[in-house]
PLY file of the C-alpha trace (Angstrom):
ply
format ascii 1.0
element vertex 429
property float x
property float y
property float z
element edge 428
property int vertex1
property int vertex2
end_header
-51.91 -12.89 -28.31
-52.39 -9.24 -27.40
-51.59 -9.91 -23.75
-48.50 -11.88 -24.68
-47.33 -9.16 -27.05
-47.71 -6.52 -24.35
-45.79 -8.68 -21.90
-42.99 -9.29 -24.44
-42.72 -5.58 -25.15
-42.33 -4.85 -21.44
-39.74 -7.60 -20.84
-36.09 -6.55 -20.51
-34.09 -6.86 -23.73
-30.91 -8.94 -23.66
-27.73 -8.02 -25.48
-24.65 -5.83 -25.16
-25.87 -3.18 -27.58
-29.35 -3.08 -26.03
-27.87 -2.48 -22.55
-24.76 -0.52 -23.49
-25.18 2.28 -20.95
-25.66 0.05 -17.91
-23.00 -2.38 -19.10
-20.47 0.44 -19.47
-21.33 1.76 -16.03
-20.74 -1.67 -14.51
-17.38 -1.91 -16.33
-16.36 1.35 -14.64
-17.52 0.09 -11.25
-15.56 -3.12 -11.66
-12.43 -1.16 -12.59
-12.76 0.57 -9.22
-13.15 -2.84 -7.56
-9.85 -3.93 -9.08
-8.17 -0.71 -8.08
-8.89 -1.47 -4.42
-6.60 -4.52 -4.70
-3.98 -2.72 -6.77
-3.45 0.01 -4.19
-1.71 -2.43 -1.85
-0.14 -5.21 -3.94
3.25 -3.59 -4.51
3.38 -1.88 -1.13
2.28 -4.35 1.57
5.09 -6.95 1.24
7.62 -4.12 1.53
5.69 -2.55 4.42
5.78 -5.88 6.26
9.57 -5.94 6.21
10.47 -2.28 6.63
7.86 -1.03 9.13
6.70 -4.16 10.96
9.90 -6.21 10.89
8.30 -9.42 9.64
10.81 -11.90 8.25
9.04 -15.27 7.87
7.35 -15.61 4.51
4.37 -17.46 5.97
3.79 -14.68 8.53
3.91 -12.00 5.84
1.46 -13.94 3.67
-1.18 -13.92 6.42
-2.82 -10.89 4.85
-3.22 -12.72 1.53
-4.75 -15.70 3.36
-7.14 -13.40 5.24
-8.13 -11.74 1.97
-8.60 -15.01 0.09
-10.68 -16.79 2.73
-13.02 -13.86 3.36
-13.38 -13.12 -0.35
-14.26 -16.76 -1.00
-16.94 -16.70 1.71
-18.28 -13.35 0.46
-18.56 -14.78 -3.07
-20.94 -17.45 -1.82
-23.01 -14.88 0.06
-23.06 -12.61 -3.00
-24.34 -15.38 -5.25
-27.02 -16.53 -2.81
-28.22 -13.04 -1.90
-28.23 -11.81 -5.50
-30.60 -14.63 -6.49
-32.74 -14.06 -3.40
-32.81 -10.26 -2.91
-31.46 -8.80 -6.14
-28.05 -7.72 -7.46
-27.92 -4.00 -6.62
-28.34 -4.25 -2.80
-25.39 -6.67 -2.66
-23.25 -4.32 -4.76
-23.98 -1.32 -2.54
-23.32 -3.34 0.63
-19.93 -4.36 -0.74
-18.87 -0.75 -1.19
-20.04 0.22 2.28
-17.71 -2.44 3.70
-14.79 -0.93 1.75
-14.87 2.46 3.46
-12.54 1.59 6.41
-9.99 -0.36 4.32
-7.61 2.43 3.20
-7.92 4.15 6.57
-6.83 1.01 8.42
-3.85 0.62 6.09
-2.83 4.26 6.57
-3.08 4.24 10.38
-2.08 0.62 11.13
0.21 0.55 14.21
0.65 -3.24 13.95
0.40 -6.02 11.38
-2.92 -7.13 12.87
-4.52 -3.95 11.52
-3.28 -4.83 8.03
-4.79 -8.32 8.33
-8.09 -6.78 9.53
-8.09 -4.40 6.55
-7.67 -7.36 4.21
-10.57 -9.20 5.84
-12.76 -6.21 4.98
-11.18 -5.95 1.53
-11.99 -9.61 0.90
-15.64 -9.01 1.79
-15.70 -5.94 -0.46
-14.19 -7.83 -3.39
-16.44 -10.86 -3.00
-19.65 -8.86 -2.85
-18.84 -6.30 -5.55
-16.89 -8.29 -8.13
-19.23 -11.29 -7.99
-22.23 -9.03 -8.40
-20.83 -7.11 -11.38
-20.08 -10.47 -13.05
-23.63 -11.71 -12.47
-25.15 -8.42 -13.63
-23.18 -8.39 -16.88
-24.15 -11.99 -17.66
-27.77 -10.98 -16.96
-27.60 -8.06 -19.38
-25.94 -9.67 -22.41
-27.81 -12.99 -22.52
-26.43 -16.28 -23.86
-24.76 -15.13 -27.09
-22.01 -12.84 -25.80
-20.93 -14.23 -22.45
-17.28 -14.53 -23.38
-17.16 -10.95 -24.65
-18.97 -9.69 -21.56
-16.60 -11.48 -19.20
-13.58 -10.34 -21.19
-14.63 -6.71 -20.84
-15.47 -7.14 -17.15
-12.22 -8.87 -16.17
-10.11 -6.62 -18.41
-11.46 -3.58 -16.60
-10.89 -5.09 -13.17
-7.38 -6.40 -13.72
-6.34 -3.51 -15.93
-7.15 -1.33 -12.94
-5.15 -3.66 -10.68
-2.14 -3.18 -12.97
-2.48 0.59 -13.34
-3.06 1.12 -9.64
-0.20 -1.22 -8.66
2.20 0.77 -10.83
0.83 4.09 -9.59
1.06 2.95 -5.97
4.66 1.86 -6.54
5.49 5.28 -7.96
3.79 7.07 -5.07
5.61 4.86 -2.55
8.96 5.59 -4.19
8.31 9.34 -4.26
6.43 9.92 -0.99
6.95 6.83 1.16
5.02 3.62 1.77
2.30 5.46 3.73
-0.12 7.21 3.32
0.16 8.24 -0.36
-0.56 4.86 -2.08
-3.69 4.27 0.00
-5.26 7.62 -0.81
-6.11 6.01 -4.15
-8.39 3.58 -2.32
-10.24 6.37 -0.55
-11.08 8.07 -3.85
-12.07 4.79 -5.52
-14.46 3.91 -2.70
-16.20 7.29 -2.72
-16.72 7.25 -6.50
-17.88 3.62 -6.67
-20.34 3.97 -3.79
-21.90 7.00 -5.46
-22.24 5.27 -8.84
-23.58 2.03 -7.36
-26.18 3.82 -5.27
-27.37 6.46 -7.73
-26.78 5.11 -11.26
-26.68 1.30 -11.33
-30.02 -0.42 -11.99
-31.22 -3.86 -10.90
-30.67 -6.63 -13.51
-32.42 -9.64 -11.96
-35.36 -9.04 -14.32
-33.07 -9.76 -17.27
-32.23 -13.17 -15.79
-35.95 -13.90 -15.37
-36.54 -12.93 -19.01
-33.76 -15.28 -20.16
-35.15 -18.10 -18.02
-38.55 -17.73 -19.69
-36.94 -18.36 -23.09
-34.33 -20.87 -21.92
-33.44 -23.39 -24.67
-32.15 -26.84 -23.73
-29.10 -28.38 -25.37
-29.82 -30.72 -28.26
-27.65 -33.44 -26.68
-29.74 -33.38 -23.49
-26.63 -32.97 -21.33
-28.18 -30.40 -18.97
-31.71 -31.78 -18.75
-31.18 -32.76 -15.09
-30.00 -29.24 -14.23
-33.44 -27.69 -14.11
-34.30 -24.31 -12.65
-35.41 -25.51 -9.21
-32.11 -26.62 -7.63
-31.62 -26.04 -3.91
-28.58 -24.22 -2.54
-27.05 -27.58 -1.54
-27.62 -29.03 -5.02
-26.02 -26.00 -6.67
-23.02 -26.36 -4.33
-22.59 -30.06 -5.14
-23.05 -29.67 -8.90
-20.62 -26.77 -9.16
-18.02 -28.28 -6.84
-18.02 -32.00 -7.64
-20.70 -33.60 -9.78
-21.13 -31.65 -13.02
-17.97 -32.22 -15.12
-17.71 -28.77 -16.69
-18.68 -26.81 -13.57
-16.35 -28.76 -11.28
-13.50 -28.61 -13.82
-13.92 -24.85 -13.98
-13.86 -24.66 -10.18
-10.56 -26.53 -9.85
-8.93 -24.56 -12.68
-10.09 -21.32 -11.11
-8.58 -22.34 -7.76
-5.21 -23.12 -9.36
-5.28 -19.91 -11.38
-5.72 -17.82 -8.24
-3.20 -19.99 -6.39
-0.70 -18.54 -8.86
-2.03 -15.02 -8.29
-1.88 -15.40 -4.51
1.65 -16.76 -4.74
2.75 -13.87 -6.95
1.06 -11.31 -4.71
3.05 -12.27 -1.63
6.19 -13.78 -3.16
7.16 -11.94 -6.36
7.97 -8.56 -4.72
10.28 -10.37 -2.29
11.93 -12.41 -5.04
12.53 -9.28 -7.11
13.72 -7.21 -4.12
16.16 -9.97 -3.20
17.84 -9.45 -6.57
18.38 -5.77 -5.77
15.52 -4.22 -7.76
14.06 -0.96 -6.44
10.46 -0.31 -5.50
9.62 1.44 -8.78
10.97 -1.41 -10.94
9.21 -3.98 -8.76
6.01 -2.01 -9.32
6.52 -2.21 -13.10
7.16 -5.97 -12.97
4.16 -6.56 -10.78
1.98 -4.43 -13.05
2.97 -6.34 -16.21
1.21 -9.51 -15.05
-2.29 -8.03 -14.56
-1.78 -5.60 -17.46
-1.29 -8.40 -20.01
-3.95 -10.42 -18.19
-6.41 -7.54 -18.33
-5.83 -6.42 -21.91
-5.56 -9.99 -23.20
-9.09 -10.73 -22.05
-10.40 -8.25 -24.62
-9.23 -10.83 -27.17
-9.70 -14.14 -25.37
-13.22 -13.40 -24.08
-14.85 -12.93 -27.49
-12.56 -15.61 -28.95
-14.13 -18.14 -26.58
-17.54 -17.22 -28.06
-16.24 -18.48 -31.42
-13.69 -21.20 -30.64
-15.26 -22.61 -27.48
-14.21 -22.66 -23.83
-12.30 -25.91 -23.25
-9.31 -25.39 -25.53
-8.60 -21.90 -24.18
-8.81 -23.06 -20.57
-6.48 -26.02 -21.20
-3.97 -23.92 -23.15
-4.12 -21.13 -20.58
-3.28 -23.37 -17.61
-0.39 -24.93 -19.57
0.89 -21.45 -20.50
0.84 -20.43 -16.84
2.95 -23.49 -15.99
5.50 -22.52 -18.65
5.59 -18.92 -17.40
6.28 -20.00 -13.83
9.20 -22.12 -15.07
10.62 -19.01 -16.80
10.26 -16.96 -13.60
11.87 -19.68 -11.49
14.88 -19.86 -13.82
15.25 -16.10 -14.48
17.44 -13.60 -12.64
17.03 -10.02 -13.77
14.47 -7.44 -14.87
14.26 -8.46 -18.55
13.72 -12.22 -18.11
11.33 -11.63 -15.22
9.37 -9.17 -17.36
9.04 -11.86 -20.05
7.90 -14.42 -17.48
5.29 -12.18 -15.87
3.92 -11.19 -19.28
3.64 -14.86 -20.28
1.89 -15.57 -16.98
-0.54 -12.77 -17.76
-1.20 -14.22 -21.22
-2.01 -17.63 -19.78
-4.32 -16.11 -17.21
-6.07 -14.07 -19.89
-6.94 -17.29 -21.75
-8.49 -18.77 -18.62
-10.16 -16.04 -16.61
-13.11 -14.82 -18.70
-13.52 -18.24 -20.30
-14.14 -20.00 -16.98
-16.87 -17.51 -16.08
-18.44 -17.87 -19.53
-18.45 -21.65 -19.10
-20.28 -21.31 -15.78
-22.85 -19.13 -17.54
-23.20 -21.70 -20.34
-24.08 -24.54 -17.97
-25.94 -22.87 -15.08
-29.68 -22.25 -15.50
-30.62 -18.56 -15.18
-32.68 -19.38 -12.07
-29.56 -20.47 -10.12
-26.79 -18.81 -12.11
-26.01 -16.30 -9.37
-25.45 -19.11 -6.87
-23.33 -21.09 -9.35
-21.13 -18.07 -10.01
-20.83 -17.59 -6.25
-19.79 -21.21 -5.63
-17.29 -21.15 -8.51
-15.78 -17.97 -7.14
-15.56 -19.55 -3.66
-13.27 -22.22 -5.06
-11.43 -19.83 -7.32
-10.68 -17.29 -4.60
-9.68 -19.91 -2.06
-6.71 -20.13 -4.41
-5.42 -16.86 -2.93
-5.15 -18.48 0.49
-3.85 -21.81 -0.82
-1.20 -20.07 -2.92
-0.07 -17.84 -0.08
0.10 -20.71 2.43
1.80 -23.06 0.00
4.21 -20.40 -1.20
5.06 -19.27 2.31
5.57 -22.80 3.62
7.77 -23.89 0.68
9.76 -20.64 0.79
10.38 -21.04 4.54
11.41 -24.68 4.12
13.49 -24.33 0.94
13.46 -21.10 -1.08
11.35 -18.58 -2.97
12.25 -20.20 -6.28
11.21 -23.63 -5.02
7.73 -22.25 -4.33
7.51 -21.07 -7.95
8.51 -24.54 -9.19
5.78 -26.17 -7.09
3.18 -23.77 -8.53
4.34 -24.62 -12.06
3.79 -28.34 -11.42
0.32 -27.73 -9.98
-0.65 -25.59 -13.00
0.41 -28.33 -15.43
-1.63 -30.90 -13.49
-4.66 -28.58 -13.67
-4.32 -28.27 -17.46
-4.27 -32.04 -17.82
-7.33 -32.42 -15.57
-9.34 -29.96 -17.71
-8.25 -31.73 -20.90
-9.44 -35.09 -19.58
-12.66 -34.21 -17.71
-14.22 -31.06 -19.13
-16.50 -31.10 -22.18
-17.13 -28.15 -24.50
-19.83 -25.96 -22.94
-20.41 -23.57 -25.86
-23.43 -25.03 -27.60
-24.74 -22.46 -30.07
-23.32 -22.33 -33.63
-20.34 -19.96 -33.93
-21.96 -18.26 -36.91
-24.74 -17.00 -34.65
-22.36 -14.99 -32.46
-22.74 -11.25 -32.90
0 1
1 2
2 3
3 4
4 5
5 6
6 7
7 8
8 9
9 10
10 11
11 12
12 13
13 14
14 15
15 16
16 17
17 18
18 19
19 20
20 21
21 22
22 23
23 24
24 25
25 26
26 27
27 28
28 29
29 30
30 31
31 32
32 33
33 34
34 35
35 36
36 37
37 38
38 39
39 40
40 41
41 42
42 43
43 44
44 45
45 46
46 47
47 48
48 49
49 50
50 51
51 52
52 53
53 54
54 55
55 56
56 57
57 58
58 59
59 60
60 61
61 62
62 63
63 64
64 65
65 66
66 67
67 68
68 69
69 70
70 71
71 72
72 73
73 74
74 75
75 76
76 77
77 78
78 79
79 80
80 81
81 82
82 83
83 84
84 85
85 86
86 87
87 88
88 89
89 90
90 91
91 92
92 93
93 94
94 95
95 96
96 97
97 98
98 99
99 100
100 101
101 102
102 103
103 104
104 105
105 106
106 107
107 108
108 109
109 110
110 111
111 112
112 113
113 114
114 115
115 116
116 117
117 118
118 119
119 120
120 121
121 122
122 123
123 124
124 125
125 126
126 127
127 128
128 129
129 130
130 131
131 132
132 133
133 134
134 135
135 136
136 137
137 138
138 139
139 140
140 141
141 142
142 143
143 144
144 145
145 146
146 147
147 148
148 149
149 150
150 151
151 152
152 153
153 154
154 155
155 156
156 157
157 158
158 159
159 160
160 161
161 162
162 163
163 164
164 165
165 166
166 167
167 168
168 169
169 170
170 171
171 172
172 173
173 174
174 175
175 176
176 177
177 178
178 179
179 180
180 181
181 182
182 183
183 184
184 185
185 186
186 187
187 188
188 189
189 190
190 191
191 192
192 193
193 194
194 195
195 196
196 197
197 198
198 199
199 200
200 201
201 202
202 203
203 204
204 205
205 206
206 207
207 208
208 209
209 210
210 211
211 212
212 213
213 214
214 215
215 216
216 217
217 218
218 219
219 220
220 221
221 222
222 223
223 224
224 225
225 226
226 227
227 228
228 229
229 230
230 231
231 232
232 233
233 234
234 235
235 236
236 237
237 238
238 239
239 240
240 241
241 242
242 243
243 244
244 245
245 246
246 247
247 248
248 249
249 250
250 251
251 252
252 253
253 254
254 255
255 256
256 257
257 258
258 259
259 260
260 261
261 262
262 263
263 264
264 265
265 266
266 267
267 268
268 269
269 270
270 271
271 272
272 273
273 274
274 275
275 276
276 277
277 278
278 279
279 280
280 281
281 282
282 283
283 284
284 285
285 286
286 287
287 288
288 289
289 290
290 291
291 292
292 293
293 294
294 295
295 296
296 297
297 298
298 299
299 300
300 301
301 302
302 303
303 304
304 305
305 306
306 307
307 308
308 309
309 310
310 311
311 312
312 313
313 314
314 315
315 316
316 317
317 318
318 319
319 320
320 321
321 322
322 323
323 324
324 325
325 326
326 327
327 328
328 329
329 330
330 331
331 332
332 333
333 334
334 335
335 336
336 337
337 338
338 339
339 340
340 341
341 342
342 343
343 344
344 345
345 346
346 347
347 348
348 349
349 350
350 351
351 352
352 353
353 354
354 355
355 356
356 357
357 358
358 359
359 360
360 361
361 362
362 363
363 364
364 365
365 366
366 367
367 368
368 369
369 370
370 371
371 372
372 373
373 374
374 375
375 376
376 377
377 378
378 379
379 380
380 381
381 382
382 383
383 384
384 385
385 386
386 387
387 388
388 389
389 390
390 391
391 392
392 393
393 394
394 395
395 396
396 397
397 398
398 399
399 400
400 401
401 402
402 403
403 404
404 405
405 406
406 407
407 408
408 409
409 410
410 411
411 412
412 413
413 414
414 415
415 416
416 417
417 418
418 419
419 420
420 421
421 422
422 423
423 424
424 425
425 426
426 427
427 428
C-alpha cells in the first residue's frame, strides 16, 4: 500500500485546472500555428493573378493541394512519432520546418516557390497542430475533452481570422509583398522559443490515464485494447469502427469546404468588385465565428454529446454554402460566411473529442494522426474539386457541389455514428 501510494503521488495529475499553466502555454503555441496559415489566405489568390499571371482556377489552387497533401501526411507522422518518441520533440521539429516559409513567400520569383513554401507549411501544420491537440487531450483527461478541444481550436482559428484580416490590411496599405509575410517570421521565432524552452512533455499523462482506463458499460470498445498495431489503428479509424470512421469522413468534408473557401472565395468576392480590405474582412468572418463558437460548442459537447452537434454542424455548413452560392454582395456574403463558421464550430472540436472518447490512451496519438490525415486531405480534395468545377462551369457551381457533399456527410453521420460520450453529464466539471 505504501509503495502504491508513493507511486500515485508521483503520477501526473489529469485535469484542466491541475495543468492550467501548461495548457495555457499550448493554447498560445497553437494560436501561432493558426497564424502561419492566416498570413497567406487573403493574399495568395490575389498574388497568383496580379504577380504571376495565373488564370486557371485549378492552377491557382495547386498551393492548397500541396498544403493539404503534405499536412495530411505530416499528421500521420506526428501521431506515430508522438506515441513512439514523445510529444515535445515532434512539436519542436514542426517549428524548425516553418522557418523558411515566410522567406520563400517574400522572395518567390515564380509560382513554384509558393507551392514549395506550402509544402513546408503543410509539414509545419501537421506536426505542430496535431501535437498540441494530443498534448491537450493528455493533460485534461477524459472529463473535459470537448472543452479542451474547443479552447485549442478556438485559439488556432481565431488566430487564422485575426491574421487574415491583418494581412489583408497590410496588403492594402503596403502591397502584397513583403509586409503580410513578416507576421509569419515573428510567429515562427516566438513559437520555436516557447516550444523549446517552456513546453513540457505530456506523454506521462497519457500513461497515467491508461493505467486507470475504465471500459464502457455496454462493452462497445472491448475489442479496442491498448495493444493495436499501426495498421490496426489505421483500419479502425478509417473504415471499421463506426464512430472513428464517421468522424474521419465528416472531418474530410469539413476541410473540403475550408479548402474550397481558401482558394475560391477571394476570387468570387473580387469578381463582384470588392477590394482587398473588404475581402479580408469577409474571409476573416468565417474562421472568427468558427474560432469563437468553439468556446461554446466544445464544452457543450461534454454535456449534450458528440453526435447531434456533428450532424447539425454538417447540415448547417450545407445551408451556409447555399446562401453563399445565391448571394451577391458584401452583406449577404457576410451572413453566409458567418453561418459557415457556426456550422464548422459545431463540428471541429466535437470530432476531436469523439476520437479521444473512443481511442485507448495507448494509441490515441496515432488515432488522432489518422483522423487528421483524412480531415486534412479535405484541403486538397476541396481545392481540386472547386478548381475543376469552376473551370468547367463557374465559381458558384463549385459552391453548390460543396453544399450537396456537406448534406450527404450530415446524413451519413446521422445513420452510422453512435454517441461516443459515455460518462454521465452530471459528472462533467
